[in-house]
PyMOL commands that place a pseudoatom at each C-alpha (Angstrom):
pseudoatom trace, name=CA, resn=UNK, resi=1, chain=A, elem=C, hetatm=0, pos=[-9.510, -6.221, 7.694]
pseudoatom trace, name=CA, resn=UNK, resi=2, chain=A, elem=C, hetatm=0, pos=[-7.093, -3.617, 10.174]
pseudoatom trace, name=CA, resn=UNK, resi=3, chain=A, elem=C, hetatm=0, pos=[-7.062, -0.137, 8.958]
pseudoatom trace, name=CA, resn=UNK, resi=4, chain=A, elem=C, hetatm=0, pos=[-3.918, 2.263, 9.826]
pseudoatom trace, name=CA, resn=UNK, resi=5, chain=A, elem=C, hetatm=0, pos=[-6.132, 5.254, 11.989]
pseudoatom trace, name=CA, resn=UNK, resi=6, chain=A, elem=C, hetatm=0, pos=[-7.004, 2.184, 13.640]
pseudoatom trace, name=CA, resn=UNK, resi=7, chain=A, elem=C, hetatm=0, pos=[-4.202, 0.226, 14.740]
pseudoatom trace, name=CA, resn=UNK, resi=8, chain=A, elem=C, hetatm=0, pos=[-2.890, 4.506, 15.913]
pseudoatom trace, name=CA, resn=UNK, resi=9, chain=A, elem=C, hetatm=0, pos=[-0.801, 4.456, 12.473]
pseudoatom trace, name=CA, resn=UNK, resi=10, chain=A, elem=C, hetatm=0, pos=[-2.436, 7.463, 11.547]
pseudoatom trace, name=CA, resn=UNK, resi=11, chain=A, elem=C, hetatm=0, pos=[0.181, 9.909, 12.178]
pseudoatom trace, name=CA, resn=UNK, resi=12, chain=A, elem=C, hetatm=0, pos=[3.532, 7.029, 11.510]
pseudoatom trace, name=CA, resn=UNK, resi=13, chain=A, elem=C, hetatm=0, pos=[5.908, 8.342, 8.515]
pseudoatom trace, name=CA, resn=UNK, resi=14, chain=A, elem=C, hetatm=0, pos=[5.531, 6.108, 5.466]
pseudoatom trace, name=CA, resn=UNK, resi=15, chain=A, elem=C, hetatm=0, pos=[9.213, 4.281, 6.257]
pseudoatom trace, name=CA, resn=UNK, resi=16, chain=A, elem=C, hetatm=0, pos=[8.285, 4.022, 10.343]
pseudoatom trace, name=CA, resn=UNK, resi=17, chain=A, elem=C, hetatm=0, pos=[4.267, 2.515, 8.419]
pseudoatom trace, name=CA, resn=UNK, resi=18, chain=A, elem=C, hetatm=0, pos=[6.103, -0.278, 6.476]
pseudoatom trace, name=CA, resn=UNK, resi=19, chain=A, elem=C, hetatm=0, pos=[8.418, -1.251, 9.286]
pseudoatom trace, name=CA, resn=UNK, resi=20, chain=A, elem=C, hetatm=0, pos=[5.440, -1.279, 11.458]
pseudoatom trace, name=CA, resn=UNK, resi=21, chain=A, elem=C, hetatm=0, pos=[3.089, -3.564, 8.569]
pseudoatom trace, name=CA, resn=UNK, resi=22, chain=A, elem=C, hetatm=0, pos=[6.853, -5.509, 8.218]
pseudoatom trace, name=CA, resn=UNK, resi=23, chain=A, elem=C, hetatm=0, pos=[6.963, -6.388, 11.567]
pseudoatom trace, name=CA, resn=UNK, resi=24, chain=A, elem=C, hetatm=0, pos=[3.103, -7.234, 12.471]
pseudoatom trace, name=CA, resn=UNK, resi=25, chain=A, elem=C, hetatm=0, pos=[3.505, -9.590, 9.349]
pseudoatom trace, name=CA, resn=UNK, resi=26, chain=A, elem=C, hetatm=0, pos=[1.577, -7.247, 6.517]
pseudoatom trace, name=CA, resn=UNK, resi=27, chain=A, elem=C, hetatm=0, pos=[2.169, -9.050, 3.057]
pseudoatom trace, name=CA, resn=UNK, resi=28, chain=A, elem=C, hetatm=0, pos=[0.448, -5.547, 1.217]
pseudoatom trace, name=CA, resn=UNK, resi=29, chain=A, elem=C, hetatm=0, pos=[0.315, -2.077, 1.584]
pseudoatom trace, name=CA, resn=UNK, resi=30, chain=A, elem=C, hetatm=0, pos=[-2.391, -0.184, -1.107]
pseudoatom trace, name=CA, resn=UNK, resi=31, chain=A, elem=C, hetatm=0, pos=[-2.220, 3.856, -0.815]
pseudoatom trace, name=CA, resn=UNK, resi=32, chain=A, elem=C, hetatm=0, pos=[-2.877, 6.687, -2.167]
pseudoatom trace, name=CA, resn=UNK, resi=33, chain=A, elem=C, hetatm=0, pos=[0.839, 8.146, -1.562]
pseudoatom trace, name=CA, resn=UNK, resi=34, chain=A, elem=C, hetatm=0, pos=[1.501, 8.092, -5.848]
pseudoatom trace, name=CA, resn=UNK, resi=35, chain=A, elem=C, hetatm=0, pos=[5.287, 9.991, -4.042]
pseudoatom trace, name=CA, resn=UNK, resi=36, chain=A, elem=C, hetatm=0, pos=[5.927, 6.478, -1.882]
pseudoatom trace, name=CA, resn=UNK, resi=37, chain=A, elem=C, hetatm=0, pos=[8.769, 4.996, -5.015]
pseudoatom trace, name=CA, resn=UNK, resi=38, chain=A, elem=C, hetatm=0, pos=[10.372, 8.257, -4.981]
pseudoatom trace, name=CA, resn=UNK, resi=39, chain=A, elem=C, hetatm=0, pos=[10.332, 8.516, -1.204]
pseudoatom trace, name=CA, resn=UNK, resi=40, chain=A, elem=C, hetatm=0, pos=[11.348, 5.012, -0.662]
pseudoatom trace, name=CA, resn=UNK, resi=41, chain=A, elem=C, hetatm=0, pos=[13.960, 2.754, -0.652]
pseudoatom trace, name=CA, resn=UNK, resi=42, chain=A, elem=C, hetatm=0, pos=[12.234, -0.694, -0.814]
pseudoatom trace, name=CA, resn=UNK, resi=43, chain=A, elem=C, hetatm=0, pos=[15.130, -3.064, -1.697]
pseudoatom trace, name=CA, resn=UNK, resi=44, chain=A, elem=C, hetatm=0, pos=[15.111, -6.307, 0.903]
pseudoatom trace, name=CA, resn=UNK, resi=45, chain=A, elem=C, hetatm=0, pos=[11.409, -5.860, 1.854]
pseudoatom trace, name=CA, resn=UNK, resi=46, chain=A, elem=C, hetatm=0, pos=[9.115, -8.305, 2.569]
pseudoatom trace, name=CA, resn=UNK, resi=47, chain=A, elem=C, hetatm=0, pos=[5.731, -6.068, 1.774]
pseudoatom trace, name=CA, resn=UNK, resi=48, chain=A, elem=C, hetatm=0, pos=[4.880, -5.775, -2.224]
pseudoatom trace, name=CA, resn=UNK, resi=49, chain=A, elem=C, hetatm=0, pos=[2.914, -1.714, -2.588]
pseudoatom trace, name=CA, resn=UNK, resi=50, chain=A, elem=C, hetatm=0, pos=[0.040, -0.829, -4.640]
pseudoatom trace, name=CA, resn=UNK, resi=51, chain=A, elem=C, hetatm=0, pos=[-1.398, 2.286, -4.665]
pseudoatom trace, name=CA, resn=UNK, resi=52, chain=A, elem=C, hetatm=0, pos=[-3.943, 4.045, -5.767]
pseudoatom trace, name=CA, resn=UNK, resi=53, chain=A, elem=C, hetatm=0, pos=[-3.723, 6.426, -8.287]
pseudoatom trace, name=CA, resn=UNK, resi=54, chain=A, elem=C, hetatm=0, pos=[-6.907, 8.580, -7.751]
pseudoatom trace, name=CA, resn=UNK, resi=55, chain=A, elem=C, hetatm=0, pos=[-8.198, 8.890, -3.175]
pseudoatom trace, name=CA, resn=UNK, resi=56, chain=A, elem=C, hetatm=0, pos=[-12.032, 9.201, -4.489]
pseudoatom trace, name=CA, resn=UNK, resi=57, chain=A, elem=C, hetatm=0, pos=[-13.756, 6.381, -3.307]
pseudoatom trace, name=CA, resn=UNK, resi=58, chain=A, elem=C, hetatm=0, pos=[-16.613, 6.552, -6.768]
pseudoatom trace, name=CA, resn=UNK, resi=59, chain=A, elem=C, hetatm=0, pos=[-14.049, 6.282, -8.310]
pseudoatom trace, name=CA, resn=UNK, resi=60, chain=A, elem=C, hetatm=0, pos=[-11.989, 3.598, -6.587]
pseudoatom trace, name=CA, resn=UNK, resi=61, chain=A, elem=C, hetatm=0, pos=[-15.406, 1.400, -5.451]
pseudoatom trace, name=CA, resn=UNK, resi=62, chain=A, elem=C, hetatm=0, pos=[-15.348, 0.074, -9.353]
pseudoatom trace, name=CA, resn=UNK, resi=63, chain=A, elem=C, hetatm=0, pos=[-12.156, -0.476, -9.753]
pseudoatom trace, name=CA, resn=UNK, resi=64, chain=A, elem=C, hetatm=0, pos=[-11.693, -2.863, -7.007]
pseudoatom trace, name=CA, resn=UNK, resi=65, chain=A, elem=C, hetatm=0, pos=[-11.703, -6.510, -9.224]
pseudoatom trace, name=CA, resn=UNK, resi=66, chain=A, elem=C, hetatm=0, pos=[-8.260, -4.639, -10.071]
pseudoatom trace, name=CA, resn=UNK, resi=67, chain=A, elem=C, hetatm=0, pos=[-6.980, -4.427, -6.743]
pseudoatom trace, name=CA, resn=UNK, resi=68, chain=A, elem=C, hetatm=0, pos=[-7.687, -7.284, -5.645]
pseudoatom trace, name=CA, resn=UNK, resi=69, chain=A, elem=C, hetatm=0, pos=[-6.137, -8.623, -8.494]
pseudoatom trace, name=CA, resn=UNK, resi=70, chain=A, elem=C, hetatm=0, pos=[-2.834, -6.489, -7.175]
pseudoatom trace, name=CA, resn=UNK, resi=71, chain=A, elem=C, hetatm=0, pos=[-2.742, -7.367, -4.158]
pseudoatom trace, name=CA, resn=UNK, resi=72, chain=A, elem=C, hetatm=0, pos=[-2.375, -10.568, -5.126]
pseudoatom trace, name=CA, resn=UNK, resi=73, chain=A, elem=C, hetatm=0, pos=[-0.208, -10.526, -7.616]
pseudoatom trace, name=CA, resn=UNK, resi=74, chain=A, elem=C, hetatm=0, pos=[2.399, -8.256, -5.326]
pseudoatom trace, name=CA, resn=UNK, resi=75, chain=A, elem=C, hetatm=0, pos=[5.436, -9.175, -4.229]
pseudoatom trace, name=CA, resn=UNK, resi=76, chain=A, elem=C, hetatm=0, pos=[7.696, -8.188, -1.940]
pseudoatom trace, name=CA, resn=UNK, resi=77, chain=A, elem=C, hetatm=0, pos=[9.827, -4.718, -2.604]
pseudoatom trace, name=CA, resn=UNK, resi=78, chain=A, elem=C, hetatm=0, pos=[8.078, -4.471, -5.567]
pseudoatom trace, name=CA, resn=UNK, resi=79, chain=A, elem=C, hetatm=0, pos=[4.952, -1.304, -6.428]
pseudoatom trace, name=CA, resn=UNK, resi=80, chain=A, elem=C, hetatm=0, pos=[2.147, -1.867, -8.503]
pseudoatom trace, name=CA, resn=UNK, resi=81, chain=A, elem=C, hetatm=0, pos=[0.306, 1.099, -9.582]
pseudoatom trace, name=CA, resn=UNK, resi=82, chain=A, elem=C, hetatm=0, pos=[-3.832, 0.125, -10.644]
pseudoatom trace, name=CA, resn=UNK, resi=83, chain=A, elem=C, hetatm=0, pos=[-4.545, 3.661, -13.261]
pseudoatom trace, name=CA, resn=UNK, resi=84, chain=A, elem=C, hetatm=0, pos=[-7.592, 5.597, -11.602]
for i in range(1, 84): cmd.bond("trace and resi %d" % i, "trace and resi %d" % (i + 1))
show_as sticks, trace
zoom trace
């Protein structure tokens, strides 16, 4: 599993991060940025976005089954939110 910090992507803005992820062949991005849907137009994008509606690991770790399912269901240009 690649992580953005390990790739040096941690300082990229959302639009640039999405573009770089697409260039590298990613199909889905998982984020906790709940404002992404209002900041980015995903029309015509080649990847999907899964948004976790919480950032606290103790809460997130108990929802991995739902997160994995959303990753598998995400389609290009689509944003799926996981309520946590």
